N, C-alpha and C positions, 0 to 999 in steps of 0.2 A: 836512371836518376832523375831527382829533379834540379833544373839547371837554377834554382834560387838559392836560399839559404839553407845550408847543412841541418839545420835544425828541423828543418819541415819535411825532409826525407820519410818515405813509406814506411813506416815501422813493419816489419813483416809478423806476423802471428799470424768425454776429453777423455777415452782409454790413457793411462798416463805413462809415460814413458820416462823411466830414471836413469838420468845420464849421469856418470862420475865427473869427478872433478877435472876438466880438462887441463891436462899438462903438457899437452902441444906446443903451445907457445917455449917450454923450456927444452924442445927438440927439433930446433929448427933448422940443427945438423944435420935429419934425414936426409940423403941424398937422394929417395924418390921422387919420379918426375911429377909435377904437380902443372895443374895449367888453371891461368885465372881467365875463365871466358867472358868477363865483363867488368874492366875498369876505364878510367876517363883521365889518361895519362897527362893531357893537355890541361886539366885541373888541378893537379897536384903542384905545391910549393918547390920541391927540387926538381932538379934536372931528369930526363927520364934515363940518362944513362945510369946515374947513380941509381935510381928506385930500380931499375931492373937488375943492376948487379946486388943489388942486396936480395931480389927475389929469387936470383940463381943460386946465390950462396943458402936460400931456404929450400933449395927442391921444387923451385917453380920454374920451368923451362920455357912456356910460350904465355904470352898476355894478347885477350885480343882488346882493343883501344876501340870504344865504340862513341860513335858521333850521335848527337843530340837534334843538331841543327846543320846547314850547308856549311858555316864556317867551321864547326868542330867536326865535320865528317872530313874535311878537306885538310884539318891539321892531324887526324887521325891518319888518314891514308899519308900524309906525308912521314910521319911516325912509323908507319908500316913499311915504306919504301926504303927509309935510313936505319931502322933499327933492327938487330939480328933479335928472331925471338919475338917477333910482334905481326900481329895481324890486326885489321882493322874492319870496321862496318860505316854502313852511311845511312842516315835516316833523320827524320825528324821527331821528335819527341812531342807525344799527344799535347803537353802543356802549348807547344807553337804549333800546333796543326794549323793553323791560319795562314801560317808563313810557306804553306807547300803551294806554292803557284806553277804552272806549268814550266816555267823556266827553272826555276828550283828542282822539279822533279827530274829535268833533262839533266842539269848539273849531278845531281846523284847518280843517274843511269850512265854518265860519263864517267864518276868516280867506281861505280863499281864493274867497271869493264875490266879494271886491273883484278889479276888472280889475288892478290894481297888482301883484297878485301872481301871478307870470306862471309858478310851476312848484311842483310838488309833491316835497318832500324840503327836505333831502338824507335820503336812505333809501338803503337797499342790504344789502350783508353784509361783515364786517369778520371773518376768521378768522383774522387775524395777533394780534390783541389777545384776541378772545372775550371782549371786556368782559359781554356778554351770551350765555347759551346758544344755541347755533346756530339750534335748532328756535324758540327766541322771536322771533330776527331773521329767520329766513324768513317766520314768520306776520307779524311787522310790516312785511316788506317786501313781501309779498303784498298785506296792505292797501293800504298806499301805491299800488303798481301799479294798483289797481282804483279807488282814488280820483281818481288821474291819468285813469284813462280815463273814469269818470264825468264829472267835471269839464272834460274836455278841456282837460288842463294838461299842460305838459311835465313831465317824470320825471327828475329830478337824483339819479342813480344812485353811491353811493360802493363801489367793490369792491377789496377786499383779499385778497390770499390765496385768493379764492372764484369766480373768473371763471368756472370750469365751472357752477356752482351759478346764479350770477346770470342767466347767459345761459339755462340749462334753465327758471328760475322765469318770466323775462321772454318766454320761448315759450309755458311753459305757462299762465301767468296771463292772457295776451294783452295784450301791452304797448302803453301806449299811443301815438298816433301818431307823438308826439315825445319822444324818450328822451336824453339827454345823460349820456356815462360821464363824470363828474367826474373829475379829473384823472388819466387814464390812465398806467398804469403797467405796463402789458403789452408785447408783442413786437409785431413785425411780424406775423404769422400771427393772430394776437388782434386786433389793429386790421383787419385784412381781413377778419376775420368779424362784427365791429363792424359795420363799413360795407355790408357785404353784408346784415346784419340791417335795414339801413335807419336806425341809429341814428347820432347825433354823437358826436365824440371830441373830448373837450376837455383840451388841452393846458396846464400849469401852468411854474412856474419851473424845475421840475425838469428838463425838456429843456434846459436850459442846462447842467446840470451836468458836470463834465469827466466824472465816472466814469459818465455814463448812454448811452453809445453805441447800446446795445440799445433805449433810446427814441428817439432820434432815426432811428434805423431805422425805427421804428413809425410815426413822425410822417411820412417821406417816403412811405409807402403811403398814407395818408389824403388823399383829395383837400381842396383847400380849402374845397370845398363841402360838405363834410361836418364841419368842424373849426371848433372855439369856441376861444376862450383865456381862461385865468383867471388869478387870482394865488393864489388860497385865502387873501387877507389875513386875519390878519397872519402867515400860515405862511408856509413853502415860498420863501422869497425867492431870488430867480432868481441865478446868478454875475454878478456878483462881489460879490454882496449877501448870500450864503448864510450862514447863522446869524444874521442880524440880523432884526428884525419885518420884515414885508413891508408892500406897501400897494398901493392899485391901480394907482398911476400906472406902477408896473414890469412890468405887462403888456408895455408896450412892447419891453422887452428879449425877453421871450419872442417878442414878434413878429420880432423882428431875427432870432432862431436859427432861428425858422420859416422866414422869408426863406432862410435861408442851407441850410436843409435842402433845402428847393423850388426853388432857384437863380432865385428872382423877387426885384423888387423889394419891399421893406418895405410898399410904399405897396400894391402888390397884395394882400400878405397882410390889411393892413387892410382894405382894400376888401371882400376876400371873406369874411373871419371877422366881420366887422360885419355883411354881409348876410346870412351864414350864422346868427348868433346872433339876429338880427332876426325870423327866419323861426323859428328853433328855440322861443325864447321869447315869440314876437308882441309885440315889443319896439314903443314908440310910438318908431320913429327913422323921420328922413328917409332916402329911397334913397340910397345912396353913389353918389358922382361917379362916372360911366359905367354905373352899375345901369340895367336896363330899368324 
């Protein structure tokens, strides 16, 4: 996410993939388990309890509350401690890379000692906004990569207009075992490279946008066992809610589009992406129905 205005958030985006009209918003009663692997509960206008209750009613069993600086990481950690079905992450967004002092790094390390803190991040590189100098972003990203490897945590990666540098740095620094490319916005060849590197690809509501055929092409080449789903709430609401504040229950709409792209039932997408999320983030979930 971008911790400034919602309107400036990263728009994700040609073999053409035809996607039928998505009616998943009309079937929110579907009881299949879903995981929203990237949201920001502390930024939502409603109380977290109300948001989570609505998400559970829509079949979302677990959410990951993602920190973007020390303050929000502390808030996310507190949410994970007090709320059922919530895990959290701690990190510094590339926009605020200059705030990653040794003291902040130690504070993040202390937060991440809790098993409910499942990932380092949101970190990465953003060459679109360039709110921090690129060399500062790269230094902060390298520090997060090393921290995730040291603590055996997943790494949540923000990448905007910086794909080559992100991939090169992950390879050069020695990526941790579990890497999640948050709100993937690249094309199919990029997605194939991410999968070949052994990383996970996360799709947000942007994959539902009418003007995002390239992103659906990328979705089509990512196996479900390397894919997780997210909302990035309160940002990036899926169609037909685009432009409105997002919330975790709408991950079900994204699941419907992924199902259409992969020509499978939404139940299969829910089962597979939940199993992938549990593995990628070491989430405390029961095995989905049909899983080994």
